[in-house]
N, C-alpha and C positions, 0 to 999 in steps of 0.2 A: 480646456486644460492644458497648461505649461508641458507639462512633463509627467504623461499618464500611461501606464501599462495595463494591460488587460491580461488577466489570466481566467483558465476555462480548464475544464475537467472535470469529471463527475461520473455519476451512476454506481460507484462504490467509496467508501473511505479511503482505499490505497489511491484512488483518482484525484482526491481531495485533499488529503494532509500533506501531501509534500508542497503543495501549493501556500499551505498555513506555516510550514517549516519554514519557506524563504522569505516571510514576511519582514523580519528584523532586518536584512541585507536590503531586500526591497527597499523597506522604507527610507535608507539611507539615499537612494538613487533617482526616487519618483516621489513626486509630490502627489500624485494620486494614483490609487492602484482600485479598480475595478473587476469585480468578479463576475463573469457571464455564465449562469447555470441555468438548469432546469427550473421548474415552476414547483416542483413537488420532489426533486430527489435528494438524495443523503447530503451532498453539498452543500445545501440551502441552510439546514440545521448546523453543521458542522462551521461553516462559513461565518453565519450569524451567531454562533455561540462562542466562538473562538479568536475570531479577528474584528477589525475595525474597517474592513474592506467593504466598499459600497457592492450591494447585491443586485446585478440587474436579471430578469428571467427571459429566457426565450424557449421557443418550441424545440424540443428534442425528440429523437426516436430511435428506439433500440430495436436491434435485429433479432426476431424470435428464433430460436434455431427448432424449437419442437414443435412451434406450429408458423409454417411457411406461410400458408396462405393471409395470416394476419400482418405479413409483411408488405401488403400490396399498396398500402397508404404511405410508407417510407417515402418515396419520391416527393411527395406532395409535402410533408410535412418536414423535411430536411429542406426544400425548397423555402417554406414559411420562415425556419431557423435559420437561415442565410440572411433573407430580406429582412428579419429582425434583428440580426448582428451589424449588417450593414449600416441600419437606422444607429444605433447605438456607437458604432465607428463614427459617423457624422457627428453624432452629438457630443462625444468626450475626445476625439481625435488623438486615439493612443499613439505612441511612439512605436510600440511592439507590443505583441500577442504572444504569451507563453502558455503553451497547453499540454496538462499533462495527459492526455488522451482520453480514449473511451470515448463513446457517441455522444456525449455531452459537448466535448470540445469541437466536433467535427464542422457543423455549422460556422463556428466563430472563423474556425483555420481558414476554410472554403472563402468566407465573408472577407478577411483579411488578407486574401490574394488578391479580390479582386478589387480591393480598395488600396492595392500598392503598399500595404503595412507590412512589415516583416513578420514574419510568425517562426516560432522556435517551439518544438514538442520534445516531449520526453517519454521515453518507451521502458517501462520497468520489466517488462518481462524478455526471457531469453528470447522467445521468437515474437515478432509484432504483433499486435492484434489488429482484426479488422479496419478499425477505425483509424489508426496511425499509419496502416498499408494504404489508405486512400489518402491520408493528410500528407504523407510524405510528397507526395505529387506538389504540394501548394507550401510545403514549408522550406525555409531557407536551410533549417539544421535540425536532425532528431538526436539528442542527447540519450544515453542507453545506460541501463544499470550493469550490464553484462558487457565486457569487454570482445566477447563472441560475436553479440550483436552487431557492434559496430563495423567489425571486421567483414560483414556481410556485402556493404555499400559506402566504402570509406570516403567518398565525395561529400555523401549526404550526412553520413552518421557519425558522432564522435562519443566516444566513452566518457563518461563523468561521473558514471555513480551517482548516488542519490544523497538527498541532504538526510544527515542522520544525527540526531541530538543524542549528545551522552549526557548522563547525569554527572555531576560534581560531587555527589554523596561516595562514600565507599559503601561494600555490601552492608556493612553494620548498621550505618547510619539509614540507608534504604529502608532496612528491616524496622529499623528503630522507628522512624515515619510512618510508617506502614502498621506500627503497632503489631509486629508478629514478634512474640516470646517462646522461641521453639529453636531446637539444634536439628532439627529435621531439615533435609534439604528442600528447597522449597521448589513446587511443579508449578509452573504455570501452563492453564490450558487455555485456549483461545482457539477460536473458529471464524474469526474474522469479524468485521463489523455488524452483521446480520447474524451472527451465530453459526454453528454448524449442527445440524440435529444428530447426525450420526455421532458425532463426538460429544456434544453434549448426554447422549442416551448412553453412552459408552461411561462416563464419568457417574453418572447417576445409577447405573446397573452394579458399579465395582467400586462405590466411594469406600466403604470397609476395608477393602482389600488394599488400595493404593495409598489410603491415608496412615496405614500400619508403617510406613517407610517415608510418607512426605507429607509436609504443609503443601493443601492443593489452594491456589488462586483460581478462581474458574471465571474466565469471561464468558458469561453465556450469550453474550449477544440481546439486542432488544425485545423484550418482552419474552424471554426465555426462562426466568429465574423460575427454580423448583423448589416451594416453600417446604414441600414434604423432606427433602435432602439436607440433613442436618449431621454436622460431626466435627468436635474439637478442634481438627486439623483441615478444616475446609472453608472456604469462604465463597461466596457469588457474588459475581458484581456482572450488570450487563455491560457497562462501558466505563472505563479507566481514562481519566482526562490527563493524568500525567504518566505517558507510559515509559519516558526514561527512568523514572526512578521506580517503575515496577521491574522493569527488565532489570535494572542494576542488582534489584535484590534476590532476582531468581537463579538457580542452579541448573533446571531443566525445564523443557517445554515440550508440550504435546499443540500442535498446532496445524492449520492449513497453511498452505504453500505459497500466496501471494507472495510477490517478488517484495514487495515491502517490508512485509513483515518477516521474510526469511533474512534478508540484509539486518534488519532491525535485531532479529535474534542472534546472528552469527557475529555482529559487532560487537554485541556484550558478552561473547564467548558462551553463550548459554547451549548447553549440550540438549538438542532437540530431534524427538522423532516427529518427521511431518506426515501429515496425512493429505493429499493434494485431493483437488476437488475431481469427481472422477469424470472421465471425457463424456458420458452421456450428458453431463449439468453444465459444461463448459466445452469450450475450444481447445483443451488439454493442455493451457500454459502451465497450470500447476505442476503438472506430471512431468513437463520438460524441465521446467524449474527445480524441482526435487532430484530428479535423475541426474542434471549436471551436477548439481553440489554434493548428490552421494559419491558421483564418480569421482571426485576430488577428496573425498572421505572427509567431509565438513560436516556432516549430520547421518541419521540415519532416516528411515521413512516405511511407511506401510502402505500398501493401499486400502482403500476404505474396507473394501469387503474383507480384508484380513486383520483387521482392526479388534481384536479379542484381549483379555486379560494376560493369557500365554503369551501370546506374541509381544503385547506390552512388556511384560517384565523380560523377555529374551532382549530387546531392545534396547531397555534401559541399562540392562548388565552389559552390551556390548558398549555403549556410550560410557560407561563407568570406568570399563576396563580399559579403555582407548582414548580416555579423555585427554590425557598429555599430547598424544599424536593428533587428536582432533582439534587441539587449542594451537597448535604449531603449525596445523595446515592452514587455520583461519588468519593466522597471522603472515604466513607465505602468501596467502590471496590478496593481502593489502586492501581489506576493505575499511574504506575511510570514507570522510562526509564529502561528499560532492559538490556543496553549496558554492565554494569560491568559483569551482569551473563553470557550473551552471549560470552563475552571475555574471562572469567574465565573458560568457558568450552571448548572453541577452543585451550586456552593455555594447560589447563589439557590434552588434547588428541591429541596435535601436537606430530610429531615424533622427538626425541632428538638426 
């Protein structure tokens, strides 16, 4: 290939959608875009359904924090993934590798360093995940969503923000496109690409009370639709393909706190209650994201064990009463589209 780029990253939709958002810009500068991902991960379905990228599979392995003994095979599988990535590098001869992070991107990143291919990584969260902590040794640059993250290592990290696609429709046009005919404010409920059982059950158990004041659009996640729950002011969807349109229509949100979701909601000035993934189920990155954003009065949040209808009503009231202050704070924070910065860094470091 004369001018090829490798994209990688996966394990969750958040590690993949950023690469999808870069598609139009990357097509201007690269004749071939190869996505390197796992054999059965969510990134495979997303890339094949939403892009024209060529998809190549490698062996990947994830640290299991709950079952430490199962991590015994990690070095062997990682080594296999590195070797498979090297073969792909020899085949396609990429000018640069861009990794969104996560365990899927680590073998490709290490292989890139071994083959003298420049690697650029992106870190979404306030604190770096394990994969990017390791990848930092092999990467030229780590792009970050949070300015505070970049300040930890100014030699290697650059604050870019993330690619954000905003809808060109007005709020009323977005509602019309979504066939929503109500004057009630729209509440978006989302637990991320895989859904969140605690959030889903909260909505199912309190649907009548919540729908008195809101029209609810509930992104349940794959295979989580509950056909027993019905209300005139309620719509369930597993996954929505045009998120910029949906976000433009919404007024409030109840959401997990993955960094990409946080910035998409805030950039659309949606008054949000974040329910971060508990630390027992994660490394605590969503808790850190949420506390940082809440400390700047950009949102509200509840820990998962605090999620009940009384607390929900109190938080909604807080957001409503302080909406002007919150929206002004979001404007001051300058949450902007990071696409151009990321592309410029990729072009600066690619092989000529």
